[in-house]
N, C-alpha and C positions, 0 to 999 in steps of 0.2 A: 157384603158379611164384614165382620168384626172377628179379627184374629189378634191373638195374642205369643209373644213367645216369652218365656223365660231365662233369661242368661242369668248363671251362675259361674261370673268372673273370677280372676284373680284379683278385683282391686274390688270391684264392686258387685252388688247380684242386683239385676234390673229386672222388672218388665216393662215390655212397650206393646200398648195395644193400638192397629193401626186397621183403618177403612179398607177393605181389598176389595177386586173384584175381577177375575181373569181380563187380563190384558189391558187394565188399568195402573196408572201410578198409586201404590199403598199409601195412604196419606194419616201419616201422625193422628192417633185420637188421644190417647191420655200416655204418661208413663208412670213407674213406682219404681222406687229406687234407693237404694243407702251404702253406703261404704261398708264393705266388710272384707277383709285381707284374712283370707284363709288360712294364708301361709302363715300367718302371727300365731294361729292358736295350733302348731304343729308342736309335737314330743320329740323327746329326744330322737325316737325311732320312728320319726316322718309320719306320725298316727294326726291326725284331725282331731284334738282332745274332745271331751263333752261337751265345755263349753263353747265350743267352736261350733257341734254339731247341733247343739241348742238354740244358737243364734242366727245358723241358714233354716230350721224345721220354721222357727218364728217367722223369717220374712216368707218364707212360701207360702206359710198358711196365708199372712196378708197378703200375697200375690194374688192367691187363690178367690180370696174374697172380695178385692180389688178388681177383678176380672169379672166374676161373677155381676158383681155390683152394676159394672157399665156393658154387662150382656154382653160379654164374648161368646162367641159358637166353637169355637176352637183355639187348643191352647199348645205349641210346642214348647216342653222344655227341654232344657242343655243344659249342660255345662264341662268343661274345659282343664287345663292347666291342673289346676289347685286340687282338682277332685282326683283326676286322672292319675297322677303321679303321688299322690298318699299312698300310704303303705295301707291305710284300711277304707282305700276308697271306694270298694265293692260294698263294704259293712257300712260305710257313710248312706251311701248308695240305696242298700235296702231299708235302711232303718227310716230315709225320708219319704219310700213307698209306705213303709208300714204306718205311720203317722201321719201323713197327708193325703196320701193315696196319689199323687202325684210320681209318676217315672220320671225320671231325669236320663238322658240321653246323654249318656258318655259321647262325647266326641276323640277321637282321636289327633293330633296333630295332623294329618294330611287331610282327613275329613273337614277341619276348621279351614286351614288353609284354600280349600278345594270350593267351599262355600264360599269361604268371602272372597273369592278370586268370580265367582260365581255371580255375585253382586253387584262388583264394579265393574263386570264387561253387559250386565244389563244397562247399569247407570250410563256407561259410556259408548255403547252402542257398536256395532258389527264395523263404522267406520273407523274404528280406533284403531283396528288393524290386530296387531298383536302384541298383548299386554303382558308386561313386568308388575306382577303387584308385589308389595312390601306392606308387611301388617306386624308392627309392633305391640305386643298383648303385656300381661304382668308377670306373666309365667313361659311364656316361647314368643317368637318370633317365626313368622309365617312368611316364606319365600314361593311366587307362585307365577308363571309364566304358560301362555298359551294363545290361538288365535279363534278357540272356539269357546263355548259357552263352559264349559270347563275345562281345568288346565291340562298340558302335556304332562306340565311338571310341575308338583307339590312340594316343598319340604317346608318342617316345623324342626326348629333347631330351640334348645334352652335359652336363650337371650334375651327373655322377657327384661321390661323393666326394673318389677318388683323383685325379680328373681335377684339380677346382679347386684341392685343397690343393697340387697339384703346380704349375698358373699360377697364382695367384694367392697366396698363402697361406705364402710363401718361411722367411719366418724365425719364428723357434721360440723362444716364443710369437710370434703374428703383431703386426705394427702397428695400431694404432686406424683408421690410414688404408687399410693393406688389406682392413683386414674391411669398411670401408664403402664401397669399392669395387667387393667383389665382392659385395655386399648389391645394390647397383644391377646389375650385372650380371645374376645370378638374376634381379632381376623385371621385367627387360627379357627377356631371354629366355625368361621364363614366360609373359610378356604373351598374345602368340598361342593358345598352346595353350590357358590355361585360359579364352579367352573363346570361342573354338570347344569347348572341352566344356561350359562353362557353358551353350551355344547349347543345348545337349539337353534345357535341364531340372535341376532340382534333386535330386542324390542322396537316398535311402535312408538310405544307411552311406556311409562315407567310412570305407577301411581302409589300409593301412600294410603292407606284406608282406615287409621288405627285413631285413637284419642290420641294417644302421644304423637302424631304425626299431625293432625291438629294442632295439638298446643305447639308443637315447635315451629309448625309455621306462620301461628298467632302471633306467639314472641318475636320473629323476625320480619313480621309488618304485614301478613296477612290479615285479609279482612276478617271483621269479628263474626260468629256465628249469628249474629243478630239482622245480620244483613242475608241470611237466605244461605239456601243450599247451589244457588244458581250461579253464583259471584265463583269466577276462577279464584284457585287458592293455589299458590305453588310454595316449593321450600327447594331453598338453593342449598348447595355443597359450598359453597364459598361463604354464607349464611353462616351455616350449621360449623363450621369452621372458627369463627368467630366466637358465634355462641356456647359452644362447647368449653372453651376457656374461660367466658365468662358465669358461664352456671359452674363449672369446676370450685372458682373463688368466693360463691355465694353458698350461705346457709341456707338451711331449706325456710328459712323463716324469711329471709331476704327474698327467695324467689316468689313468694304468695304474691309481692309488689307487680308482677310482670304479666301484662295483658294473658287471657288464656291459663293461668295456670293455677289451678283446686287445691286445696286443702290436700287430698289424698292424693292428688299425681305434683306436688312441691318435693319431694322425697324422691323420686324418681326419674323426673325428668331430667338431669343428666346422664345417668344411662341409658336412657331414650336417644339421646341427641348423640352419644357415643355410640351405639348399636347405627342408628340413619348413617352417622357421617363415614364411619366402618364400609356401610351396605354399597353406598353410593359411587365411596373410592375405589371398592374393588370391582363393582360392577362401570365403571369407568363411564358414570354417567352425572351430570353438573346439576337436574333439576327433576324434582317431581312431582308429580301433579296430586293435590288432593282429592281422595274420592270421597263422597259423604254418607254412602253408604258400607257397608261391612258384613259381618259374621249375622246378625241380625237378620237386615234385609232380606241376605243371601237365602233363610232358612225361610223366611214370609214368602217370598217369590216360587221357592220349588215347591212347598205345600201349596200354592196357588197352581203350580203346574201339575200336578197332582190331580187336583180337582178337577181341572181342565179335562184330564185324560182320566177322570171316574176310575183313579187307582192308581197304582205304583208306576214311576215311569221307567222302571228296568233301568237305572241309572250305572254306570260304570260302578267298579266292587269300592272304591275307594270312599264311595259317596253312599253305598247300598243301604245301611241301616240307617239313613234318615230320614224315617219314615213313622215312626211314633207321635203321635198327639192324644190328647185328652178332649172331650168336647164335654163344656161344660152346659 
């Protein structure tokens, strides 16, 4: 069965098609994506302006045609913090549905964190024991820990790499003062969630599941994506400390010459490195493993589980609304 998942994120809008069946590994078939930073279209009141809405709708129509062309049978469509936190988010969702017939499911931060954890658990398996997963998005930073398929605790805090770059690192390259102030802000914001997570006990494995973590791992020497998902990739705190200093002295244009850094993320990778470094320091861990699977894969796997059981799985309340899909 060919499934599609349409991800309206803070940095990109991405349609991923996979060939999947219950009990088998979902195999990527094709993808269609575009860099679209919706936060760049916010007006002074926090509304996504008409230009941004038009760009979004145009891509969704493209994605729908792409999915139909490649004979996708099911389409999951969702959005995260970029629309969730905009003042007119509800109106944007209504307009999208009216003009495209696609209903975007708005994930809460906790739902986003839980579904990402679900994918990481499936990738690493039961043998991993208790997992602590960290995920740096464009608008938010997710923390989840647990020993089951869904986490015992899931946090979402406003420490996304795009958000922090926009709000704290206005100059390019940034000033030493702005970097220092951002470090203090990150640690103050993480103090509560980290303490609550540590109260659960020490994890057996710490993972990072976002593009930002993958880029940071590549910068610090991890294998390139061309070597495939089964190569073990790690990100070490000692390397993060070194590269945070280096990145703070580089312009966005200079960062483009680093391995694993795209145009869309060149301006944000420093903020991502500062969040990653602070998180590892506060959790008192020296390294994490990079997980190839994240939110999109989590939603696909959850959908497959629903098909196996021929209906809703009656999941816990914090993921209870993740059942909307469109049949092509």
